[in-house]
C-alpha positions as CSV (number, residue, x, y, z in Angstrom):
1,M,-51.0,51.7,-36.3
2,A,-54.3,51.0,-38.0
3,T,-56.8,48.8,-36.2
4,H,-56.9,45.4,-37.7
5,P,-60.3,44.7,-39.3
6,L,-60.7,41.5,-37.4
7,L,-60.7,43.5,-34.1
8,F,-64.2,44.8,-35.1
9,D,-66.9,43.5,-32.8
10,L,-65.0,40.6,-31.4
11,G,-66.6,40.8,-28.0
12,S,-64.6,40.1,-24.8
13,S,-62.0,38.0,-26.5
14,P,-61.3,36.6,-30.0
15,T,-61.6,33.1,-31.2
16,T,-58.5,30.9,-31.9
17,R,-59.2,31.3,-35.6
18,D,-59.3,35.1,-35.2
19,V,-56.0,35.0,-33.3
20,A,-54.3,33.0,-36.1
21,S,-55.3,35.7,-38.6
22,L,-54.2,38.5,-36.3
23,I,-50.7,36.9,-35.9
24,R,-50.4,36.2,-39.6
25,N,-51.2,39.8,-40.5
26,G,-49.6,41.7,-37.6
27,G,-47.4,39.4,-35.6
28,L,-47.6,39.0,-31.9
29,S,-48.0,42.8,-31.4
30,A,-51.4,42.5,-33.0
31,L,-52.8,40.3,-30.2
32,P,-55.6,42.2,-28.3
33,D,-55.4,42.3,-24.5
34,A,-52.4,39.9,-24.3
35,R,-50.9,40.0,-20.8
36,R,-47.3,39.4,-19.9
37,R,-46.9,37.7,-16.6
38,G,-44.1,37.1,-14.1
39,D,-43.0,33.9,-15.8
40,A,-42.1,36.0,-18.9
41,A,-44.8,34.4,-21.0
42,T,-47.5,36.3,-22.8
43,Y,-51.1,35.1,-22.2
44,Q,-54.0,35.8,-24.6
45,E,-57.5,34.9,-23.6
46,V,-59.6,33.4,-26.5
47,R,-63.0,31.9,-27.0
48,C,-63.4,28.4,-28.5
49,R,-66.3,27.3,-30.6
50,S,-65.9,23.6,-29.5
51,A,-64.1,21.9,-26.7
52,L,-64.3,18.2,-27.8
53,N,-61.9,17.3,-30.6
54,R,-62.3,13.9,-32.4
55,C,-59.1,12.0,-32.6
56,K,-58.1,9.2,-34.9
57,G,-55.7,6.3,-34.5
58,M,-55.6,6.6,-30.7
59,P,-56.3,3.3,-28.9
60,F,-57.1,4.9,-25.5
61,M,-59.5,7.7,-26.5
62,K,-62.1,8.9,-29.0
63,W,-61.9,12.6,-28.0
64,T,-59.4,15.0,-26.7
65,L,-59.7,18.2,-24.6
66,N,-57.0,21.0,-24.5
67,P,-58.1,24.1,-22.6
68,Y,-54.7,25.8,-23.3
69,R,-52.5,26.2,-26.3
70,G,-48.8,26.4,-25.9
71,C,-47.0,25.5,-22.6
72,T,-44.6,27.2,-20.3
73,H,-43.0,23.8,-19.4
74,G,-41.1,24.4,-22.7
75,C,-39.9,20.8,-23.1
76,H,-37.6,20.7,-26.1
77,Y,-38.9,17.3,-27.2
78,C,-42.6,18.1,-26.9
79,F,-44.6,16.7,-29.8
80,A,-47.2,19.5,-29.4
81,R,-44.7,22.0,-30.8
82,K,-45.7,20.7,-34.3
83,Y,-49.2,22.2,-33.8
84,Q,-48.0,25.8,-33.5
85,H,-48.2,26.5,-37.2
86,Q,-52.0,26.3,-36.9
87,L,-51.8,29.6,-35.0
88,E,-49.2,31.1,-37.2
89,L,-46.5,30.6,-34.5
90,N,-43.2,28.9,-34.7
91,A,-42.4,25.7,-32.9
92,G,-39.5,27.2,-31.0
93,D,-39.7,29.9,-28.4
94,D,-43.3,30.9,-29.2
95,F,-44.5,27.5,-28.0
96,A,-43.4,28.2,-24.4
97,S,-43.8,32.0,-24.4
98,V,-47.2,32.6,-26.0
99,I,-50.0,30.8,-24.3
100,F,-53.7,30.9,-25.3
101,V,-56.3,30.5,-22.6
102,K,-59.7,29.3,-23.7
103,T,-61.8,31.1,-21.1
104,N,-65.2,29.7,-22.2
105,F,-63.9,26.1,-22.4
106,V,-65.9,24.7,-19.5
107,E,-69.1,26.3,-20.6
108,V,-68.7,24.9,-24.1
109,L,-67.8,21.4,-22.9
110,R,-70.9,21.3,-20.6
111,R,-73.1,22.1,-23.6
112,E,-71.5,19.4,-25.6
113,L,-71.8,16.7,-23.0
114,D,-75.4,17.6,-22.3
115,R,-76.4,16.7,-25.8
116,P,-78.6,13.6,-26.0
117,S,-76.3,12.2,-28.7
118,W,-73.3,12.2,-26.3
119,D,-72.4,8.6,-25.7
120,R,-69.8,9.0,-22.9
121,E,-66.9,7.9,-25.0
122,N,-63.3,8.0,-23.7
123,I,-61.7,11.4,-23.5
124,G,-58.1,12.4,-23.2
125,L,-57.2,15.5,-21.3
126,G,-53.9,17.1,-22.0
127,T,-52.9,15.6,-25.4
128,A,-51.6,18.7,-27.1
129,T,-50.7,20.9,-24.1
130,D,-50.4,20.3,-20.4
131,P,-53.6,21.0,-18.6
132,Y,-51.8,21.5,-15.3
133,Q,-49.1,24.0,-16.4
134,P,-48.7,26.8,-13.9
135,I,-51.3,29.1,-15.4
136,E,-54.0,26.6,-14.4
137,G,-53.5,27.9,-10.9
138,T,-54.9,31.2,-12.0
139,Y,-57.7,30.1,-14.4
140,Q,-58.7,26.7,-12.9
141,I,-60.1,25.6,-16.2
142,S,-58.9,22.0,-15.9
143,R,-60.6,21.7,-12.5
144,G,-63.8,22.9,-14.1
145,V,-63.4,20.3,-16.9
146,L,-63.1,17.5,-14.4
147,Q,-66.2,18.7,-12.6
148,V,-68.2,18.7,-15.8
149,L,-66.8,15.2,-16.7
150,A,-67.9,13.9,-13.3
151,Q,-71.4,15.3,-13.7
152,A,-71.6,13.6,-17.1
153,A,-70.1,10.4,-15.9
154,T,-67.6,10.5,-18.8
155,P,-64.4,8.4,-18.6
156,V,-61.1,10.3,-18.9
157,G,-57.4,9.7,-19.1
158,I,-55.2,12.6,-18.0
159,V,-51.5,13.2,-18.9
160,T,-49.6,15.9,-17.1
161,K,-46.2,16.9,-15.8
162,G,-47.8,19.3,-13.3
163,P,-47.9,18.5,-9.6
164,L,-50.7,21.0,-9.4
165,I,-53.1,18.2,-10.3
166,V,-52.9,17.2,-6.6
167,R,-55.1,20.2,-5.9
168,D,-57.9,18.5,-7.6
169,K,-57.8,15.2,-5.6
170,D,-61.4,15.8,-4.4
171,V,-62.8,16.1,-8.0
172,L,-60.7,13.1,-9.2
173,Q,-62.1,11.0,-6.4
174,E,-65.7,12.0,-7.3
175,L,-65.0,11.3,-11.0
176,S,-63.4,7.9,-10.1
177,S,-66.5,6.9,-8.2
178,R,-68.7,7.5,-11.2
179,T,-66.6,6.3,-14.1
180,E,-63.1,5.3,-15.2
181,C,-60.5,8.0,-14.4
182,R,-56.8,7.4,-15.0
183,V,-54.0,9.9,-14.3
184,H,-50.6,9.5,-15.9
185,I,-47.8,11.7,-14.7
186,S,-44.9,12.1,-17.1
187,I,-41.5,11.5,-15.6
188,P,-39.2,10.5,-18.4
189,T,-36.2,10.3,-16.0
190,V,-35.0,11.2,-12.5
191,D,-31.6,12.3,-13.9
192,E,-31.2,15.9,-12.9
193,D,-28.9,16.8,-15.8
194,A,-31.4,15.5,-18.4
195,W,-34.3,17.3,-16.6
196,D,-32.4,20.5,-16.5
197,R,-31.4,20.4,-20.2
198,L,-34.7,19.1,-21.7
199,E,-37.5,20.3,-19.4
200,P,-36.7,23.9,-18.6
201,G,-40.0,24.9,-17.1
202,V,-41.1,21.6,-15.5
203,A,-41.2,20.8,-11.8
204,H,-38.3,18.7,-10.4
205,P,-38.9,14.9,-10.9
206,A,-39.0,14.5,-7.1
207,Q,-42.0,16.8,-7.0
208,R,-43.8,14.8,-9.6
209,L,-43.1,11.6,-7.8
210,R,-44.6,13.1,-4.6
211,A,-47.7,13.9,-6.6
212,V,-47.9,10.3,-7.7
213,R,-47.8,9.1,-4.1
214,Q,-50.4,11.6,-3.0
215,L,-52.8,10.6,-5.8
216,V,-52.3,6.9,-5.2
217,D,-52.9,7.4,-1.4
218,A,-56.1,9.2,-2.3
219,G,-57.3,6.1,-4.1
220,I,-56.8,7.5,-7.6
221,D,-55.6,5.3,-10.4
222,C,-52.3,7.0,-11.1
223,G,-49.4,5.7,-13.2
224,V,-46.2,7.1,-14.6
225,L,-45.2,7.5,-18.2
226,M,-41.4,7.4,-18.9
227,A,-42.1,9.4,-22.0
228,P,-40.3,10.4,-24.0
229,M,-37.0,8.8,-23.2
230,V,-34.4,10.8,-25.1
231,P,-31.3,9.1,-26.7
232,G,-28.1,10.2,-25.1
233,F,-29.9,12.0,-22.2
234,S,-32.0,9.4,-20.4
235,T,-31.7,6.0,-22.1
236,H,-28.5,4.7,-20.4
237,P,-29.4,1.5,-18.5
238,A,-28.3,2.9,-15.2
239,K,-30.5,5.9,-15.6
240,I,-33.4,3.8,-16.6
241,E,-33.0,1.6,-13.5
242,R,-32.8,4.6,-11.1
243,T,-35.9,6.1,-12.7
244,V,-37.9,2.8,-12.6
245,K,-36.9,2.2,-8.9
246,A,-38.0,5.8,-8.0
247,I,-41.3,5.2,-9.8
248,A,-41.9,2.0,-7.9
249,D,-41.1,3.6,-4.6
250,S,-43.8,6.3,-5.4
251,G,-46.5,3.6,-5.5
252,A,-47.4,4.2,-9.1
253,R,-50.1,1.8,-10.4
254,S,-48.4,1.3,-13.8
255,L,-45.5,2.3,-15.9
256,G,-45.5,3.0,-19.6
257,A,-42.4,3.9,-21.6
258,M,-41.7,5.4,-25.0
259,V,-38.6,6.6,-26.8
260,M,-38.9,10.1,-28.3
261,H,-40.1,10.5,-31.9
262,L,-39.7,13.6,-33.9
263,E,-41.8,15.2,-36.7
264,G,-42.8,18.5,-38.0
265,G,-42.0,21.6,-36.0
266,T,-40.9,19.4,-33.1
267,R,-38.2,17.8,-35.2
268,D,-37.0,21.2,-36.5
269,H,-36.8,22.7,-33.0
270,F,-35.1,19.7,-31.3
271,M,-32.5,19.2,-34.0
272,S,-31.7,22.9,-33.9
273,V,-31.1,22.6,-30.1
274,I,-28.9,19.6,-30.7
275,S,-26.8,21.3,-33.4
276,R,-26.5,24.5,-31.4
277,E,-25.8,23.1,-27.9
278,Y,-24.6,19.5,-28.5
279,P,-23.0,19.5,-31.9
280,H,-21.0,16.3,-31.1
281,M,-24.4,14.5,-31.1
282,S,-25.7,15.8,-34.4
283,A,-24.4,13.0,-36.7
284,R,-25.7,10.3,-34.3
285,Y,-29.2,11.9,-34.2
286,Q,-29.4,12.1,-37.9
287,Q,-28.7,8.3,-38.0
288,L,-31.1,7.5,-35.3
289,Y,-33.9,9.6,-36.8
290,A,-33.8,9.0,-40.5
291,S,-37.6,9.0,-40.1
292,K,-39.9,10.4,-37.4
293,Y,-39.3,7.3,-35.2
294,V,-36.1,6.2,-33.6
295,A,-34.2,3.4,-35.3
296,K,-36.0,0.1,-34.5
297,D,-33.0,-1.7,-33.1
298,Y,-32.3,1.2,-30.7
299,D,-35.9,1.3,-29.6
300,R,-35.9,-2.5,-29.0
301,K,-32.8,-2.3,-26.8
302,V,-34.2,0.5,-24.7
303,Q,-37.6,-1.3,-24.3
304,E,-35.8,-4.5,-23.2
305,V,-34.1,-2.6,-20.4
306,V,-37.3,-1.0,-19.3
307,S,-39.1,-4.4,-19.3
308,L,-36.3,-5.9,-17.2
309,M,-36.4,-3.1,-14.7
310,R,-40.2,-3.1,-14.6
311,E,-40.1,-6.8,-13.7
312,R,-37.3,-6.3,-11.2
313,Y,-39.2,-3.6,-9.3
314,G,-42.7,-5.1,-9.6
315,L,-44.4,-2.6,-11.9
316,S,-47.2,-3.3,-14.3
317,P,-47.2,-2.0,-17.9
318,R,-49.7,0.6,-18.9
319,R,-53.1,-1.0,-19.1
320,K,-54.8,-0.9,-22.5
321,K,-58.3,-1.7,-21.5
322,A,-60.5,-1.0,-18.5
323,P,-60.6,-3.8,-15.9
324,A,-63.7,-6.0,-15.7
325,G,-66.5,-4.4,-13.8
326,S,-65.4,-0.8,-14.5
327,A,-68.2,0.1,-16.9
328,T,-69.4,3.6,-16.9
329,R,-72.1,4.2,-14.3
330,P,-75.4,5.8,-15.3
331,R,-75.8,9.5,-14.8
332,S,-77.6,10.4,-11.6
């Protein structure tokens, strides 16, 4: 097989743009130095040109950080599946089986935060892929990210399904002492059947609840996101109540909730799973998701149950603004 021209003088690893071109022209077999690991996923190291991504229309953050692309958690509902086409991959199996690791991510981020123009705006970590998926145990890029954010006194909100985040309690404590740091662990439901069917590579809900308790006990602002709640799998009132009670028992500082929405590659993948494995639900899903958002009446009813249970078990909704007196501290 002839060498692809983009392999010429790429250095230690290609950029994400190079990778997209390689896949487009030669498929996954064209990836240089990709390694298949024990979890059956293929990992390709890449170099990134920038770490910070400007985001629009997000009330909680101005920038996002995603040190990995793709996720072995493999959640069928994951909104990040829609981004796979940017790397010439499909939103189905490729999302969970081909993972890109941005090996120079921490170095690039440090340079960006050291710029005089950096204004310490809010950052979201883990918005397009989970920063604490299992491979983080090998590369420790997310830990390095937190260390850089602490040094730059930059506020951050973290979303993850990975109990591995408990490993970084020490850095989270340092970060919290210098600026605003919030952790949100995603636990859509404690129902084991829904977990097994929808989150094939994610730790058991009980493990995630233990992680919440450990972080809260360490003084870290940790809440839970029941997101996304999936119609027919986790939205029954009894399931919602069991989940909210378990979250309250974990000591979570807050509880946010959202019913699943579907668009792009995520919609294509999820609807194919429904039609293949749960054909009796297909017609109902087509009704509920005439657009990317679930029908308003359905959403309202689910949120009413969540609100009732939140009040019953003494949980606060997800805070939208920093509390008074939590302004970013100056860099030392």
